[in-house]
C-alpha positions as CSV (number, residue, x, y, z in Angstrom):
1,M,115.9,-7.0,98.2
2,S,113.1,-4.5,98.7
3,A,114.5,-1.4,100.9
4,Q,111.7,-1.8,103.6
5,N,113.6,-5.1,104.1
6,L,116.2,-2.2,105.5
7,P,117.1,-1.4,109.1
8,P,117.8,2.7,109.2
9,L,121.3,2.6,108.7
10,N,122.3,4.8,111.3
11,A,121.0,2.9,113.8
12,L,123.1,-0.1,112.0
13,R,126.5,2.0,112.2
14,V,125.3,3.1,116.1
15,F,124.7,-0.7,117.0
16,E,128.4,-2.3,115.1
17,A,130.2,0.7,117.4
18,V,128.3,-0.4,120.6
19,A,129.2,-3.9,119.7
20,R,132.5,-3.2,119.5
21,L,133.4,-0.7,121.9
22,G,131.4,-2.6,124.6
23,G,129.7,0.6,125.7
24,V,127.0,3.4,124.9
25,R,129.3,5.8,126.1
26,L,132.8,5.2,123.9
27,A,130.0,4.8,120.5
28,A,129.0,8.3,121.4
29,Q,132.9,9.6,121.6
30,E,133.4,7.6,118.3
31,L,130.3,9.1,116.5
32,C,131.1,12.4,118.2
33,V,127.5,12.1,119.5
34,T,125.5,12.3,123.6
35,P,124.9,8.7,125.0
36,P,121.1,9.4,125.1
37,A,121.4,9.5,120.6
38,V,123.4,6.4,121.1
39,S,120.8,4.8,122.9
40,H,117.6,6.0,121.1
41,Q,119.4,4.8,117.7
42,I,119.9,1.6,119.2
43,S,115.6,1.2,120.2
44,N,114.9,2.0,117.1
45,L,117.1,-1.3,115.7
46,E,115.7,-3.2,118.6
47,D,112.0,-2.2,117.2
48,F,112.5,-3.0,113.5
49,L,114.0,-6.4,114.6
50,G,111.7,-6.7,117.3
51,S,113.8,-8.4,119.7
52,P,116.5,-7.0,122.3
53,L,120.3,-6.5,121.3
54,F,122.0,-5.8,124.9
55,V,121.5,-7.1,127.8
56,R,124.0,-5.1,130.9
57,R,126.1,-7.0,133.2
58,G,127.3,-4.4,135.3
59,R,128.2,-1.2,133.5
60,S,129.2,-3.5,130.5
61,L,126.4,-4.3,127.9
62,V,126.5,-7.6,126.5
63,L,124.8,-8.7,123.3
64,T,121.9,-11.1,122.8
65,E,122.8,-14.7,121.2
66,T,120.4,-12.7,118.5
67,A,122.5,-9.6,118.4
68,K,125.6,-11.6,117.6
69,D,124.3,-13.6,114.9
70,Y,122.9,-10.1,113.2
71,L,126.6,-8.7,113.7
72,V,128.1,-11.7,111.5
73,E,126.2,-11.2,108.8
74,V,125.7,-7.2,108.8
75,R,129.3,-6.4,110.0
76,P,131.2,-7.5,106.1
77,S,128.5,-5.0,104.7
78,L,129.0,-2.4,107.0
79,E,133.1,-2.5,106.0
80,A,131.7,-2.9,102.3
81,I,129.7,0.6,102.1
82,A,133.0,2.1,104.5
83,R,134.9,0.9,101.4
84,A,132.7,1.6,98.2
85,T,132.1,5.6,100.1
86,T,135.7,6.2,100.2
87,V,136.5,4.9,97.0
88,A,133.8,7.2,95.5
89,S,134.3,10.3,97.4
90,Q,138.4,10.3,96.5
91,R,137.4,8.8,93.2
92,K,136.8,12.6,90.6
93,V,135.8,13.1,87.0
94,R,139.1,13.3,85.3
95,E,139.1,15.6,82.5
96,T,140.4,15.1,79.2
97,V,141.8,17.5,76.5
98,T,141.7,17.1,72.5
99,L,145.0,18.1,70.5
100,A,144.5,17.3,66.3
101,A,148.1,18.1,65.1
102,P,149.9,16.6,61.9
103,P,151.0,12.8,62.7
104,T,154.8,14.2,62.0
105,L,154.6,17.7,64.3
106,V,153.5,15.0,66.8
107,S,155.6,11.9,66.4
108,M,158.7,14.4,65.8
109,W,158.4,17.2,67.6
110,L,155.4,16.8,70.1
111,M,156.2,13.3,72.0
112,P,159.4,14.3,73.1
113,R,158.6,17.4,75.1
114,L,154.8,15.5,76.2
115,P,156.2,14.2,79.1
116,G,156.5,18.0,80.6
117,F,152.9,18.7,79.8
118,M,151.9,15.4,81.6
119,Q,154.5,15.9,84.5
120,Q,152.8,19.9,85.0
121,H,149.0,19.0,84.9
122,P,148.8,15.0,86.2
123,E,144.9,16.1,86.4
124,Y,144.8,16.1,82.9
125,D,144.0,13.4,80.6
126,L,145.6,14.2,76.8
127,R,144.1,13.3,73.4
128,I,145.7,13.4,69.9
129,I,144.3,13.1,66.8
130,D,145.6,13.1,63.7
131,R,144.5,16.1,61.7
132,M,146.6,18.7,59.2
133,T,144.0,21.2,59.6
134,F,141.4,22.3,61.9
135,D,137.3,21.9,60.9
136,P,135.4,24.2,63.2
137,E,132.4,21.1,62.9
138,E,133.9,19.2,64.6
139,R,133.6,19.8,68.4
140,G,135.6,17.2,70.3
141,I,138.7,19.2,69.4
142,D,139.7,21.2,72.2
143,V,142.8,22.5,70.3
144,A,144.4,22.6,67.3
145,L,148.1,22.5,66.1
146,E,147.2,22.9,62.0
147,Y,149.3,23.6,58.9
148,R,147.9,26.4,56.7
149,F,148.9,29.4,54.7
150,E,146.9,31.8,56.9
151,P,144.8,31.5,59.6
152,D,141.1,31.1,60.0
153,P,139.5,34.4,60.9
154,D,136.8,33.1,62.7
155,L,139.1,31.2,64.9
156,V,141.6,32.3,67.8
157,S,144.7,31.7,66.4
158,Q,148.1,32.0,65.5
159,R,151.5,30.9,64.3
160,I,153.6,28.7,66.5
161,L,155.9,27.3,63.8
162,K,157.4,27.9,60.6
163,D,157.4,25.5,57.8
164,D,161.8,25.7,57.7
165,V,161.9,23.3,54.6
166,A,165.1,21.4,54.5
167,V,166.7,19.0,52.4
168,L,167.4,15.8,54.6
169,A,169.8,12.7,54.1
170,T,171.9,10.2,55.7
171,R,175.7,12.0,56.1
172,E,177.1,8.7,54.3
173,L,174.6,9.2,51.1
174,A,175.4,13.0,51.5
175,D,179.4,12.4,51.5
176,R,179.0,10.0,48.6
177,H,177.1,12.2,46.4
178,R,178.8,15.0,47.3
179,L,175.0,16.9,47.8
180,T,175.9,21.0,48.3
181,S,172.8,22.3,45.7
182,L,170.0,21.4,44.1
183,E,171.8,20.7,41.4
184,S,173.4,18.2,43.0
185,L,170.4,15.9,43.9
186,K,170.1,14.8,40.0
187,G,170.0,11.4,39.2
188,L,168.9,10.5,43.3
189,T,165.5,9.0,44.4
190,L,163.6,11.8,45.9
191,I,161.7,11.1,48.7
192,E,157.8,13.2,48.5
193,T,155.6,13.3,51.1
194,E,152.3,13.9,49.1
195,R,150.6,15.5,52.1
196,R,153.0,18.0,52.1
197,L,151.7,21.4,50.8
198,T,155.8,22.1,49.8
199,S,157.0,19.5,48.0
200,W,160.1,18.5,45.5
201,K,157.9,18.9,42.2
202,T,157.5,22.7,43.3
203,L,161.1,23.3,44.5
204,L,162.5,21.6,41.3
205,S,160.3,22.6,38.6
206,H,163.1,24.8,37.1
207,Y,165.1,21.8,36.6
208,S,164.8,19.7,33.0
209,W,166.1,16.5,34.8
210,A,163.5,16.7,37.3
211,T,160.5,15.1,35.6
212,K,162.9,12.2,34.9
213,Q,163.6,11.9,38.8
214,R,163.2,8.9,40.4
215,Y,160.8,9.6,43.3
216,L,159.5,7.7,46.2
217,F,156.1,8.7,47.4
218,V,154.9,8.5,50.8
219,S,151.5,10.0,52.6
220,Y,153.6,11.6,55.7
221,S,157.2,13.4,56.6
222,L,157.8,10.8,59.5
223,H,157.0,8.0,56.7
224,A,159.9,10.1,54.4
225,F,162.5,11.0,56.9
226,E,162.3,7.0,57.9
227,A,163.3,5.8,54.4
228,A,165.4,8.8,53.9
229,S,167.5,7.5,57.6
230,R,167.9,4.2,55.6
231,G,169.8,5.6,52.7
232,I,166.7,5.3,50.3
233,G,167.2,9.1,49.1
234,V,166.9,12.5,49.5
235,A,163.7,13.6,51.9
236,L,162.3,17.2,52.2
237,G,161.0,18.5,55.6
238,N,160.3,20.8,58.0
239,R,163.6,21.1,60.1
240,A,161.9,21.2,63.6
241,N,160.5,18.4,63.1
242,A,163.4,16.7,62.0
243,E,165.9,17.8,64.3
244,R,165.4,14.8,66.8
245,M,167.2,12.3,64.0
246,V,169.1,15.3,63.1
247,A,170.7,15.8,66.5
248,E,170.9,11.7,67.2
249,G,172.9,11.1,63.5
250,R,170.2,9.7,61.7
251,L,169.9,12.7,59.2
252,C,171.7,15.8,58.3
253,V,171.1,18.4,56.3
254,P,174.0,18.4,53.3
255,F,173.2,22.2,52.1
256,T,170.8,25.0,53.3
257,L,168.1,26.1,50.4
258,D,168.3,29.6,49.4
259,P,165.4,31.8,50.0
260,S,164.9,32.6,46.7
261,E,165.3,28.8,46.1
262,K,162.0,28.2,48.8
263,P,158.6,28.2,47.5
264,T,156.0,30.4,49.6
265,V,155.5,27.7,52.5
266,P,152.5,27.0,54.7
267,S,153.0,27.4,58.7
268,Y,151.8,25.9,62.2
269,F,149.3,27.7,64.0
270,L,147.9,26.6,67.0
271,T,144.3,27.2,66.9
272,A,140.8,26.8,68.7
273,L,137.0,27.8,69.1
274,P,137.1,31.3,71.2
275,H,134.5,30.1,73.2
276,K,137.1,26.5,74.1
277,Q,139.9,29.2,74.3
278,R,138.7,30.2,77.2
279,L,138.4,26.9,79.1
280,K,141.2,26.3,82.0
281,R,142.7,23.1,80.2
282,V,143.0,25.0,76.7
283,Q,144.9,27.7,78.1
284,L,147.2,25.4,79.7
285,L,147.7,23.4,76.4
286,W,148.2,26.9,74.6
287,E,150.3,28.2,77.0
288,W,152.6,25.1,77.5
289,L,152.8,25.0,73.7
290,E,154.0,28.1,73.2
291,A,156.7,28.0,75.6
292,E,158.0,24.3,73.9
293,A,157.8,26.5,71.2
294,A,159.7,29.7,72.1
295,R,162.0,27.3,73.9
296,D,163.3,26.7,70.4
297,G,163.5,30.3,69.9
298,I,160.8,30.6,67.8
299,E,158.9,34.3,67.4
300,I,155.5,33.5,68.4
301,D,152.7,35.6,66.6
302,A,150.2,37.4,68.7
303,P,146.7,35.5,68.8
304,T,144.2,37.0,65.9
């Protein structure tokens, strides 16, 4: 269709109003223009079509046969334009905030809390991707919860969760084997998360029997927790990550590790590129994550 075949759209709008309301004055009131302006638009459309559209009968305007046929054809198009315009004017481009985080932290700590953020900020979409640490070259990431020993000095970063290492097993297994210390783990299957920087092998390095121990190796703590909850063995994991499964009774912490037994462990850091940390969507997610950690009674470090 050539644009040259289209009539003046404003004149078409005026024509529909006059035809529907039956008079120039009523159409002028609806369109918030003067009656002469309405008459002028009708004349423009008649000139374009080369045919009269109305005849006067007393004080009323009556559609000509040509106008009746024309109105039948153009009215559905005008209605379609009105609907499309309404949709287009109401549609806003939604912003997406992208969070990178370790998968177990996402599943066990973040997901139960996530409805709160989504309810507070329905204007944002949230994208979560699997990363243990943040690579500044990944420009698509807005915020990262990363697992490391120290914050990157070139980024805005603060410790938000400590890696409080805990021994995890079912209550039935813990009672049956009387798990009260590291020594009592001898002979049991130990569930080792290969991507954890704190492992059974480092924790038990001073025990000669540890080299003969049976291990189940998994990639993520999430898998280790699931295996432990099924009584396969004893897992080692972050207490905050396991909190929900402990509360549900699927796991227990049979004994607490002595501080002298714990190696130096990483922490979870909240991190962003400096220029992104100033964006509103990033600030809102950042502040919400801080608040959730504070709800757990965790002391939040100041950003570096």
